[in-house]
PDB file of N, CA, C and O in Angstrom:
ATOM      1  N   MET A   1      82.453  17.115 -40.015  1.00  0.00           N
ATOM      2  CA  MET A   1      83.278  16.292 -40.881  1.00  0.00           C
ATOM      3  C   MET A   1      83.174  16.780 -42.322  1.00  0.00           C
ATOM      4  O   MET A   1      84.178  16.895 -43.026  1.00  0.00           O
ATOM      5  N   GLU A   2      81.943  17.065 -42.752  1.00  0.00           N
ATOM      6  CA  GLU A   2      81.733  17.530 -44.122  1.00  0.00           C
ATOM      7  C   GLU A   2      82.350  18.901 -44.328  1.00  0.00           C
ATOM      8  O   GLU A   2      82.925  19.172 -45.381  1.00  0.00           O
ATOM      9  N   ASN A   3      82.233  19.781 -43.315  1.00  0.00           N
ATOM     10  CA  ASN A   3      82.818  21.116 -43.415  1.00  0.00           C
ATOM     11  C   ASN A   3      84.332  21.033 -43.582  1.00  0.00           C
ATOM     12  O   ASN A   3      84.914  21.808 -44.341  1.00  0.00           O
ATOM     13  N   GLN A   4      84.974  20.102 -42.881  1.00  0.00           N
ATOM     14  CA  GLN A   4      86.420  19.937 -42.993  1.00  0.00           C
ATOM     15  C   GLN A   4      86.796  19.521 -44.409  1.00  0.00           C
ATOM     16  O   GLN A   4      87.802  19.988 -44.942  1.00  0.00           O
ATOM     17  N   THR A   5      86.005  18.653 -45.022  1.00  0.00           N
ATOM     18  CA  THR A   5      86.265  18.221 -46.388  1.00  0.00           C
ATOM     19  C   THR A   5      86.168  19.403 -47.341  1.00  0.00           C
ATOM     20  O   THR A   5      87.004  19.545 -48.233  1.00  0.00           O
ATOM     21  N   VAL A   6      85.162  20.253 -47.168  1.00  0.00           N
ATOM     22  CA  VAL A   6      84.991  21.419 -48.021  1.00  0.00           C
ATOM     23  C   VAL A   6      86.168  22.368 -47.846  1.00  0.00           C
ATOM     24  O   VAL A   6      86.688  22.893 -48.831  1.00  0.00           O
ATOM     25  N   ILE A   7      86.596  22.596 -46.609  1.00  0.00           N
ATOM     26  CA  ILE A   7      87.732  23.482 -46.341  1.00  0.00           C
ATOM     27  C   ILE A   7      89.002  22.918 -46.985  1.00  0.00           C
ATOM     28  O   ILE A   7      89.786  23.662 -47.574  1.00  0.00           O
ATOM     29  N   ASN A   8      89.200  21.603 -46.871  1.00  0.00           N
ATOM     30  CA  ASN A   8      90.372  20.978 -47.477  1.00  0.00           C
ATOM     31  C   ASN A   8      90.368  21.143 -48.986  1.00  0.00           C
ATOM     32  O   ASN A   8      91.410  21.427 -49.578  1.00  0.00           O
ATOM     33  N   LYS A   9      89.206  20.968 -49.624  1.00  0.00           N
ATOM     34  CA  LYS A   9      89.118  21.109 -51.080  1.00  0.00           C
ATOM     35  C   LYS A   9      89.412  22.536 -51.495  1.00  0.00           C
ATOM     36  O   LYS A   9      90.102  22.761 -52.489  1.00  0.00           O
ATOM     37  N   ILE A  10      88.899  23.506 -50.747  1.00  0.00           N
ATOM     38  CA  ILE A  10      89.156  24.903 -51.070  1.00  0.00           C
ATOM     39  C   ILE A  10      90.641  25.188 -50.942  1.00  0.00           C
ATOM     40  O   ILE A  10      91.219  25.854 -51.801  1.00  0.00           O
ATOM     41  N   GLY A  11      91.267  24.695 -49.883  1.00  0.00           N
ATOM     42  CA  GLY A  11      92.694  24.893 -49.669  1.00  0.00           C
ATOM     43  C   GLY A  11      93.534  24.275 -50.772  1.00  0.00           C
ATOM     44  O   GLY A  11      94.500  24.882 -51.234  1.00  0.00           O
ATOM     45  N   ILE A  12      93.173  23.079 -51.193  1.00  0.00           N
ATOM     46  CA  ILE A  12      93.910  22.392 -52.250  1.00  0.00           C
ATOM     47  C   ILE A  12      93.744  23.134 -53.563  1.00  0.00           C
ATOM     48  O   ILE A  12      94.718  23.328 -54.290  1.00  0.00           O
ATOM     49  N   ASP A  13      92.526  23.551 -53.878  1.00  0.00           N
ATOM     50  CA  ASP A  13      92.283  24.291 -55.120  1.00  0.00           C
ATOM     51  C   ASP A  13      93.075  25.594 -55.141  1.00  0.00           C
ATOM     52  O   ASP A  13      93.650  25.960 -56.166  1.00  0.00           O
ATOM     53  N   THR A  14      93.104  26.290 -54.011  1.00  0.00           N
ATOM     54  CA  THR A  14      93.852  27.544 -53.918  1.00  0.00           C
ATOM     55  C   THR A  14      95.342  27.297 -54.111  1.00  0.00           C
ATOM     56  O   THR A  14      96.013  28.041 -54.826  1.00  0.00           O
ATOM     57  N   LEU A  15      95.852  26.267 -53.481  1.00  0.00           N
ATOM     58  CA  LEU A  15      97.265  25.940 -53.596  1.00  0.00           C
ATOM     59  C   LEU A  15      97.631  25.595 -55.040  1.00  0.00           C
ATOM     60  O   LEU A  15      98.655  26.048 -55.552  1.00  0.00           O
ATOM     61  N   ILE A  16      96.798  24.799 -55.686  1.00  0.00           N
ATOM     62  CA  ILE A  16      97.059  24.435 -57.082  1.00  0.00           C
ATOM     63  C   ILE A  16      97.072  25.678 -57.964  1.00  0.00           C
ATOM     64  O   ILE A  16      97.941  25.815 -58.825  1.00  0.00           O
ATOM     65  N   GLN A  17      96.119  26.584 -57.761  1.00  0.00           N
ATOM     66  CA  GLN A  17      96.084  27.820 -58.551  1.00  0.00           C
ATOM     67  C   GLN A  17      97.324  28.675 -58.311  1.00  0.00           C
ATOM     68  O   GLN A  17      97.856  29.267 -59.250  1.00  0.00           O
ATOM     69  N   GLU A  18      97.792  28.745 -57.064  1.00  0.00           N
ATOM     70  CA  GLU A  18      98.995  29.514 -56.760  1.00  0.00           C
ATOM     71  C   GLU A  18     100.228  28.919 -57.448  1.00  0.00           C
ATOM     72  O   GLU A  18     101.084  29.650 -57.946  1.00  0.00           O
ATOM     73  N   ILE A  19     100.305  27.611 -57.468  1.00  0.00           N
ATOM     74  CA  ILE A  19     101.434  26.952 -58.126  1.00  0.00           C
ATOM     75  C   ILE A  19     101.382  27.190 -59.632  1.00  0.00           C
ATOM     76  O   ILE A  19     102.398  27.512 -60.249  1.00  0.00           O
ATOM     77  N   LEU A  20     100.194  27.031 -60.224  1.00  0.00           N
ATOM     78  CA  LEU A  20     100.056  27.228 -61.667  1.00  0.00           C
ATOM     79  C   LEU A  20     100.329  28.669 -62.078  1.00  0.00           C
ATOM     80  O   LEU A  20     100.842  28.914 -63.170  1.00  0.00           O
ATOM     81  N   SER A  21      99.997  29.614 -61.225  1.00  0.00           N
ATOM     82  CA  SER A  21     100.210  31.027 -61.559  1.00  0.00           C
ATOM     83  C   SER A  21     101.666  31.436 -61.410  1.00  0.00           C
ATOM     84  O   SER A  21     102.045  32.525 -61.840  1.00  0.00           O
ATOM     85  N   GLY A  22     102.486  30.589 -60.812  1.00  0.00           N
ATOM     86  CA  GLY A  22     103.902  30.897 -60.664  1.00  0.00           C
ATOM     87  C   GLY A  22     104.242  31.591 -59.362  1.00  0.00           C
ATOM     88  O   GLY A  22     105.352  32.102 -59.213  1.00  0.00           O
ATOM     89  N   LYS A  23     103.329  31.621 -58.428  1.00  0.00           N
ATOM     90  CA  LYS A  23     103.593  32.269 -57.149  1.00  0.00           C
ATOM     91  C   LYS A  23     104.725  31.559 -56.399  1.00  0.00           C
ATOM     92  O   LYS A  23     105.526  32.194 -55.713  1.00  0.00           O
ATOM     93  N   TYR A  24     104.773  30.245 -56.542  1.00  0.00           N
ATOM     94  CA  TYR A  24     105.827  29.461 -55.912  1.00  0.00           C
ATOM     95  C   TYR A  24     106.755  28.926 -57.002  1.00  0.00           C
ATOM     96  O   TYR A  24     106.288  28.325 -57.970  1.00  0.00           O
ATOM     97  N   PRO A  25     108.057  29.136 -56.856  1.00  0.00           N
ATOM     98  CA  PRO A  25     108.983  28.624 -57.876  1.00  0.00           C
ATOM     99  C   PRO A  25     109.109  27.110 -57.774  1.00  0.00           C
ATOM    100  O   PRO A  25     109.051  26.531 -56.689  1.00  0.00           O
ATOM    101  N   LYS A  26     109.280  26.500 -58.911  1.00  0.00           N
ATOM    102  CA  LYS A  26     109.452  25.051 -58.958  1.00  0.00           C
ATOM    103  C   LYS A  26     110.895  24.717 -58.620  1.00  0.00           C
ATOM    104  O   LYS A  26     111.821  25.276 -59.207  1.00  0.00           O
ATOM    105  N   ASP A  27     111.084  23.810 -57.678  1.00  0.00           N
ATOM    106  CA  ASP A  27     112.431  23.382 -57.317  1.00  0.00           C
ATOM    107  C   ASP A  27     113.010  22.537 -58.439  1.00  0.00           C
ATOM    108  O   ASP A  27     112.356  21.615 -58.926  1.00  0.00           O
ATOM    109  N   ILE A  28     114.212  22.841 -58.844  1.00  0.00           N
ATOM    110  CA  ILE A  28     114.892  22.061 -59.867  1.00  0.00           C
ATOM    111  C   ILE A  28     116.133  21.465 -59.221  1.00  0.00           C
ATOM    112  O   ILE A  28     117.037  22.182 -58.793  1.00  0.00           O
ATOM    113  N   LEU A  29     116.160  20.165 -59.162  1.00  0.00           N
ATOM    114  CA  LEU A  29     117.287  19.486 -58.548  1.00  0.00           C
ATOM    115  C   LEU A  29     118.461  19.443 -59.517  1.00  0.00           C
ATOM    116  O   LEU A  29     118.264  19.291 -60.722  1.00  0.00           O
ATOM    117  N   PRO A  30     119.666  19.572 -59.008  1.00  0.00           N
ATOM    118  CA  PRO A  30     120.829  19.479 -59.893  1.00  0.00           C
ATOM    119  C   PRO A  30     120.966  18.057 -60.432  1.00  0.00           C
ATOM    120  O   PRO A  30     120.621  17.087 -59.757  1.00  0.00           O
ATOM    121  N   ASN A  31     121.463  17.954 -61.628  1.00  0.00           N
ATOM    122  CA  ASN A  31     121.642  16.637 -62.225  1.00  0.00           C
ATOM    123  C   ASN A  31     122.916  16.026 -61.669  1.00  0.00           C
ATOM    124  O   ASN A  31     124.005  16.237 -62.204  1.00  0.00           O
ATOM    125  N   SER A  32     122.770  15.270 -60.594  1.00  0.00           N
ATOM    126  CA  SER A  32     123.936  14.716 -59.914  1.00  0.00           C
ATOM    127  C   SER A  32     124.277  13.308 -60.374  1.00  0.00           C
ATOM    128  O   SER A  32     125.259  12.720 -59.920  1.00  0.00           O
ATOM    129  N   ALA A  33     123.468  12.770 -61.272  1.00  0.00           N
ATOM    130  CA  ALA A  33     123.734  11.415 -61.745  1.00  0.00           C
ATOM    131  C   ALA A  33     123.531  11.355 -63.253  1.00  0.00           C
ATOM    132  O   ALA A  33     122.745  12.112 -63.823  1.00  0.00           O
ATOM    133  N   LEU A  34     124.240  10.463 -63.871  1.00  0.00           N
ATOM    134  CA  LEU A  34     124.057  10.265 -65.305  1.00  0.00           C
ATOM    135  C   LEU A  34     122.732   9.565 -65.548  1.00  0.00           C
ATOM    136  O   LEU A  34     122.257   8.812 -64.699  1.00  0.00           O
ATOM    137  N   GLY A  35     122.148   9.809 -66.685  1.00  0.00           N
ATOM    138  CA  GLY A  35     120.879   9.169 -67.009  1.00  0.00           C
ATOM    139  C   GLY A  35     121.036   7.687 -67.265  1.00  0.00           C
ATOM    140  O   GLY A  35     122.111   7.217 -67.639  1.00  0.00           O
ATOM    141  N   PHE A  36     119.968   6.964 -67.063  1.00  0.00           N
ATOM    142  CA  PHE A  36     119.984   5.538 -67.342  1.00  0.00           C
ATOM    143  C   PHE A  36     119.772   5.325 -68.831  1.00  0.00           C
ATOM    144  O   PHE A  36     118.983   6.030 -69.461  1.00  0.00           O
ATOM    145  N   THR A  37     120.465   4.369 -69.382  1.00  0.00           N
ATOM    146  CA  THR A  37     120.239   4.004 -70.775  1.00  0.00           C
ATOM    147  C   THR A  37     120.266   2.490 -70.892  1.00  0.00           C
ATOM    148  O   THR A  37     120.965   1.797 -70.153  1.00  0.00           O
ATOM    149  N   ASP A  38     119.513   2.019 -71.809  1.00  0.00           N
ATOM    150  CA  ASP A  38     119.498   0.610 -72.191  1.00  0.00           C
ATOM    151  C   ASP A  38     119.464  -0.341 -70.988  1.00  0.00           C
ATOM    152  O   ASP A  38     118.469  -0.400 -70.265  1.00  0.00           O
ATOM    153  N   GLU A  39     120.560  -1.085 -70.782  1.00  0.00           N
ATOM    154  CA  GLU A  39     120.557  -2.131 -69.771  1.00  0.00           C
ATOM    155  C   GLU A  39     120.416  -1.578 -68.351  1.00  0.00           C
ATOM    156  O   GLU A  39     119.740  -2.181 -67.518  1.00  0.00           O
ATOM    157  N   GLN A  40     121.052  -0.430 -68.068  1.00  0.00           N
ATOM    158  CA  GLN A  40     120.951   0.146 -66.727  1.00  0.00           C
ATOM    159  C   GLN A  40     119.509   0.531 -66.405  1.00  0.00           C
ATOM    160  O   GLN A  40     119.021   0.305 -65.298  1.00  0.00           O
ATOM    161  N   GLN A  41     118.848   1.110 -67.384  1.00  0.00           N
ATOM    162  CA  GLN A  41     117.457   1.509 -67.190  1.00  0.00           C
ATOM    163  C   GLN A  41     116.567   0.283 -66.992  1.00  0.00           C
ATOM    164  O   GLN A  41     115.702   0.281 -66.116  1.00  0.00           O
ATOM    165  N   ALA A  42     116.770  -0.744 -67.791  1.00  0.00           N
ATOM    166  CA  ALA A  42     115.979  -1.967 -67.661  1.00  0.00           C
ATOM    167  C   ALA A  42     116.201  -2.618 -66.299  1.00  0.00           C
ATOM    168  O   ALA A  42     115.256  -3.095 -65.671  1.00  0.00           O
ATOM    169  N   GLN A  43     117.453  -2.635 -65.847  1.00  0.00           N
ATOM    170  CA  GLN A  43     117.772  -3.232 -64.547  1.00  0.00           C
ATOM    171  C   GLN A  43     117.130  -2.441 -63.409  1.00  0.00           C
ATOM    172  O   GLN A  43     116.589  -3.020 -62.467  1.00  0.00           O
ATOM    173  N   TYR A  44     117.194  -1.118 -63.507  1.00  0.00           N
ATOM    174  CA  TYR A  44     116.609  -0.247 -62.478  1.00  0.00           C
ATOM    175  C   TYR A  44     115.113  -0.512 -62.340  1.00  0.00           C
ATOM    176  O   TYR A  44     114.619  -0.720 -61.232  1.00  0.00           O
ATOM    177  N   PHE A  45     114.388  -0.504 -63.464  1.00  0.00           N
ATOM    178  CA  PHE A  45     112.944  -0.700 -63.405  1.00  0.00           C
ATOM    179  C   PHE A  45     112.567  -2.129 -63.044  1.00  0.00           C
ATOM    180  O   PHE A  45     111.516  -2.357 -62.444  1.00  0.00           O
ATOM    181  N   SER A  46     113.396  -3.078 -63.393  1.00  0.00           N
ATOM    182  CA  SER A  46     113.152  -4.458 -62.988  1.00  0.00           C
ATOM    183  C   SER A  46     113.239  -4.582 -61.467  1.00  0.00           C
ATOM    184  O   SER A  46     112.379  -5.197 -60.838  1.00  0.00           O
ATOM    185  N   ASN A  47     114.287  -3.992 -60.883  1.00  0.00           N
ATOM    186  CA  ASN A  47     114.428  -4.013 -59.424  1.00  0.00           C
ATOM    187  C   ASN A  47     113.299  -3.249 -58.750  1.00  0.00           C
ATOM    188  O   ASN A  47     112.772  -3.690 -57.729  1.00  0.00           O
ATOM    189  N   LEU A  48     112.926  -2.106 -59.315  1.00  0.00           N
ATOM    190  CA  LEU A  48     111.832  -1.315 -58.760  1.00  0.00           C
ATOM    191  C   LEU A  48     110.530  -2.117 -58.758  1.00  0.00           C
ATOM    192  O   LEU A  48     109.808  -2.136 -57.761  1.00  0.00           O
ATOM    193  N   ARG A  49     110.236  -2.772 -59.871  1.00  0.00           N
ATOM    194  CA  ARG A  49     109.012  -3.571 -59.982  1.00  0.00           C
ATOM    195  C   ARG A  49     109.018  -4.706 -58.956  1.00  0.00           C
ATOM    196  O   ARG A  49     108.003  -4.960 -58.308  1.00  0.00           O
ATOM    197  N   ARG A  50     110.153  -5.388 -58.807  1.00  0.00           N
ATOM    198  CA  ARG A  50     110.248  -6.493 -57.846  1.00  0.00           C
ATOM    199  C   ARG A  50     110.042  -5.987 -56.416  1.00  0.00           C
ATOM    200  O   ARG A  50     109.342  -6.620 -55.626  1.00  0.00           O
ATOM    201  N   ASN A  51     110.653  -4.846 -56.089  1.00  0.00           N
ATOM    202  CA  ASN A  51     110.494  -4.296 -54.745  1.00  0.00           C
ATOM    203  C   ASN A  51     109.060  -3.865 -54.471  1.00  0.00           C
ATOM    204  O   ASN A  51     108.542  -4.085 -53.376  1.00  0.00           O
ATOM    205  N   LEU A  52     108.420  -3.257 -55.452  1.00  0.00           N
ATOM    206  CA  LEU A  52     107.027  -2.849 -55.268  1.00  0.00           C
ATOM    207  C   LEU A  52     106.121  -4.055 -55.084  1.00  0.00           C
ATOM    208  O   LEU A  52     105.205  -4.029 -54.261  1.00  0.00           O
ATOM    209  N   GLN A  53     106.375  -5.109 -55.846  1.00  0.00           N
ATOM    210  CA  GLN A  53     105.566  -6.319 -55.708  1.00  0.00           C
ATOM    211  C   GLN A  53     105.740  -6.936 -54.334  1.00  0.00           C
ATOM    212  O   GLN A  53     104.760  -7.364 -53.724  1.00  0.00           O
ATOM    213  N   SER A  54     106.969  -6.991 -53.832  1.00  0.00           N
ATOM    214  CA  SER A  54     107.185  -7.607 -52.525  1.00  0.00           C
ATOM    215  C   SER A  54     106.604  -6.738 -51.412  1.00  0.00           C
ATOM    216  O   SER A  54     106.084  -7.263 -50.428  1.00  0.00           O
ATOM    217  N   ASP A  55     106.687  -5.404 -51.557  1.00  0.00           N
ATOM    218  CA  ASP A  55     106.079  -4.514 -50.564  1.00  0.00           C
ATOM    219  C   ASP A  55     104.571  -4.684 -50.534  1.00  0.00           C
ATOM    220  O   ASP A  55     103.973  -4.725 -49.459  1.00  0.00           O
ATOM    221  N   MET A  56     103.947  -4.785 -51.706  1.00  0.00           N
ATOM    222  CA  MET A  56     102.497  -4.951 -51.772  1.00  0.00           C
ATOM    223  C   MET A  56     102.096  -6.309 -51.204  1.00  0.00           C
ATOM    224  O   MET A  56     101.098  -6.411 -50.491  1.00  0.00           O
ATOM    225  N   ALA A  57     102.857  -7.344 -51.510  1.00  0.00           N
ATOM    226  CA  ALA A  57     102.558  -8.677 -50.966  1.00  0.00           C
ATOM    227  C   ALA A  57     102.643  -8.656 -49.445  1.00  0.00           C
ATOM    228  O   ALA A  57     101.809  -9.252 -48.764  1.00  0.00           O
ATOM    229  N   GLN A  58     103.651  -7.971 -48.915  1.00  0.00           N
ATOM    230  CA  GLN A  58     103.804  -7.865 -47.460  1.00  0.00           C
ATOM    231  C   GLN A  58     102.606  -7.143 -46.848  1.00  0.00           C
ATOM    232  O   GLN A  58     102.088  -7.560 -45.811  1.00  0.00           O
ATOM    233  N   ALA A  59     102.166  -6.061 -47.491  1.00  0.00           N
ATOM    234  CA  ALA A  59     101.021  -5.308 -46.977  1.00  0.00           C
ATOM    235  C   ALA A  59      99.760  -6.160 -46.978  1.00  0.00           C
ATOM    236  O   ALA A  59      98.979  -6.116 -46.028  1.00  0.00           O
ATOM    237  N   VAL A  60      99.561  -6.928 -48.032  1.00  0.00           N
ATOM    238  CA  VAL A  60      98.364  -7.780 -48.119  1.00  0.00           C
ATOM    239  C   VAL A  60      98.405  -8.873 -47.056  1.00  0.00           C
ATOM    240  O   VAL A  60      97.386  -9.177 -46.437  1.00  0.00           O
ATOM    241  N   MET A  61      99.568  -9.459 -46.845  1.00  0.00           N
ATOM    242  CA  MET A  61      99.668 -10.564 -45.886  1.00  0.00           C
ATOM    243  C   MET A  61      99.551 -10.096 -44.440  1.00  0.00           C
ATOM    244  O   MET A  61      99.032 -10.829 -43.597  1.00  0.00           O
ATOM    245  N   THR A  62     100.024  -8.890 -44.141  1.00  0.00           N
ATOM    246  CA  THR A  62     100.044  -8.460 -42.743  1.00  0.00           C
ATOM    247  C   THR A  62      98.820  -7.655 -42.335  1.00  0.00           C
ATOM    248  O   THR A  62      98.549  -7.526 -41.141  1.00  0.00           O
ATOM    249  N   ASN A  63      98.079  -7.116 -43.278  1.00  0.00           N
ATOM    250  CA  ASN A  63      96.907  -6.314 -42.938  1.00  0.00           C
ATOM    251  C   ASN A  63      95.648  -7.155 -43.006  1.00  0.00           C
ATOM    252  O   ASN A  63      95.552  -8.102 -43.787  1.00  0.00           O
ATOM    253  N   SER A  64      94.705  -6.800 -42.189  1.00  0.00           N
ATOM    254  CA  SER A  64      93.443  -7.525 -42.151  1.00  0.00           C
ATOM    255  C   SER A  64      92.698  -7.335 -43.461  1.00  0.00           C
ATOM    256  O   SER A  64      92.707  -6.249 -44.040  1.00  0.00           O
ATOM    257  N   GLN A  65      92.070  -8.371 -43.910  1.00  0.00           N
ATOM    258  CA  GLN A  65      91.276  -8.282 -45.127  1.00  0.00           C
ATOM    259  C   GLN A  65      89.792  -8.384 -44.788  1.00  0.00           C
ATOM    260  O   GLN A  65      88.993  -8.910 -45.562  1.00  0.00           O
ATOM    261  N   SER A  66      89.448  -7.872 -43.623  1.00  0.00           N
ATOM    262  CA  SER A  66      88.077  -7.915 -43.157  1.00  0.00           C
ATOM    263  C   SER A  66      87.266  -6.792 -43.795  1.00  0.00           C
ATOM    264  O   SER A  66      87.793  -5.718 -44.080  1.00  0.00           O
ATOM    265  N   LEU A  67      85.998  -7.048 -44.011  1.00  0.00           N
ATOM    266  CA  LEU A  67      85.107  -6.034 -44.568  1.00  0.00           C
ATOM    267  C   LEU A  67      84.345  -5.293 -43.473  1.00  0.00           C
ATOM    268  O   LEU A  67      83.425  -4.530 -43.768  1.00  0.00           O
ATOM    269  N   ASP A  68      84.719  -5.510 -42.214  1.00  0.00           N
ATOM    270  CA  ASP A  68      84.027  -4.865 -41.101  1.00  0.00           C
ATOM    271  C   ASP A  68      84.109  -3.349 -41.189  1.00  0.00           C
ATOM    272  O   ASP A  68      83.122  -2.661 -40.929  1.00  0.00           O
ATOM    273  N   ASP A  69      85.276  -2.820 -41.552  1.00  0.00           N
ATOM    274  CA  ASP A  69      85.438  -1.368 -41.652  1.00  0.00           C
ATOM    275  C   ASP A  69      84.521  -0.787 -42.725  1.00  0.00           C
ATOM    276  O   ASP A  69      83.933   0.278 -42.539  1.00  0.00           O
ATOM    277  N   MET A  70      84.405  -1.494 -43.848  1.00  0.00           N
ATOM    278  CA  MET A  70      83.544  -1.013 -44.915  1.00  0.00           C
ATOM    279  C   MET A  70      82.077  -1.010 -44.473  1.00  0.00           C
ATOM    280  O   MET A  70      81.333  -0.082 -44.792  1.00  0.00           O
ATOM    281  N   GLU A  71      81.675  -2.020 -43.760  1.00  0.00           N
ATOM    282  CA  GLU A  71      80.308  -2.090 -43.265  1.00  0.00           C
ATOM    283  C   GLU A  71      80.047  -0.960 -42.261  1.00  0.00           C
ATOM    284  O   GLU A  71      78.975  -0.355 -42.270  1.00  0.00           O
ATOM    285  N   LEU A  72      81.025  -0.680 -41.402  1.00  0.00           N
ATOM    286  CA  LEU A  72      80.898   0.393 -40.430  1.00  0.00           C
ATOM    287  C   LEU A  72      80.761   1.739 -41.132  1.00  0.00           C
ATOM    288  O   LEU A  72      79.935   2.561 -40.735  1.00  0.00           O
ATOM    289  N   LEU A  73      81.556   1.970 -42.163  1.00  0.00           N
ATOM    290  CA  LEU A  73      81.447   3.218 -42.925  1.00  0.00           C
ATOM    291  C   LEU A  73      80.085   3.370 -43.598  1.00  0.00           C
ATOM    292  O   LEU A  73      79.526   4.465 -43.652  1.00  0.00           O
ATOM    293  N   LYS A  74      79.559   2.258 -44.110  1.00  0.00           N
ATOM    294  CA  LYS A  74      78.231   2.303 -44.715  1.00  0.00           C
ATOM    295  C   LYS A  74      77.166   2.701 -43.686  1.00  0.00           C
ATOM    296  O   LYS A  74      76.265   3.483 -43.989  1.00  0.00           O
ATOM    297  N   LYS A  75      77.278   2.152 -42.456  1.00  0.00           N
ATOM    298  CA  LYS A  75      76.322   2.489 -41.397  1.00  0.00           C
ATOM    299  C   LYS A  75      76.448   3.955 -40.978  1.00  0.00           C
ATOM    300  O   LYS A  75      75.442   4.612 -40.712  1.00  0.00           O
ATOM    301  N   ILE A  76      77.668   4.465 -40.920  1.00  0.00           N
ATOM    302  CA  ILE A  76      77.881   5.854 -40.527  1.00  0.00           C
ATOM    303  C   ILE A  76      77.297   6.795 -41.566  1.00  0.00           C
ATOM    304  O   ILE A  76      76.651   7.785 -41.220  1.00  0.00           O
ATOM    305  N   LYS A  77      77.523   6.487 -42.851  1.00  0.00           N
ATOM    306  CA  LYS A  77      76.972   7.352 -43.909  1.00  0.00           C
ATOM    307  C   LYS A  77      75.463   7.303 -43.933  1.00  0.00           C
ATOM    308  O   LYS A  77      74.807   8.243 -44.381  1.00  0.00           O
ATOM    309  N   GLY A  78      74.925   6.227 -43.459  1.00  0.00           N
ATOM    310  CA  GLY A  78      73.479   6.110 -43.313  1.00  0.00           C
ATOM    311  C   GLY A  78      72.799   5.769 -44.559  1.00  0.00           C
ATOM    312  O   GLY A  78      71.575   5.639 -44.578  1.00  0.00           O
TER     313      GLY A  78
END
């Protein structure tokens, strides 16, 4: 398990270095929409905030809030 974590970190570090060095080109999306200004921008972020809040509330209500998993992880780590 620990070896996999080390391999993943090495892979991520290598990938980040390759991106920073320019080995992979950055995708640039075409500007297919006009920018938000004033009221449109406020409305967009208001709706986004409301949707995120309702999604988080749904996740909290439907998922278990038990600490059993945390206790199990503590026992595994020893």
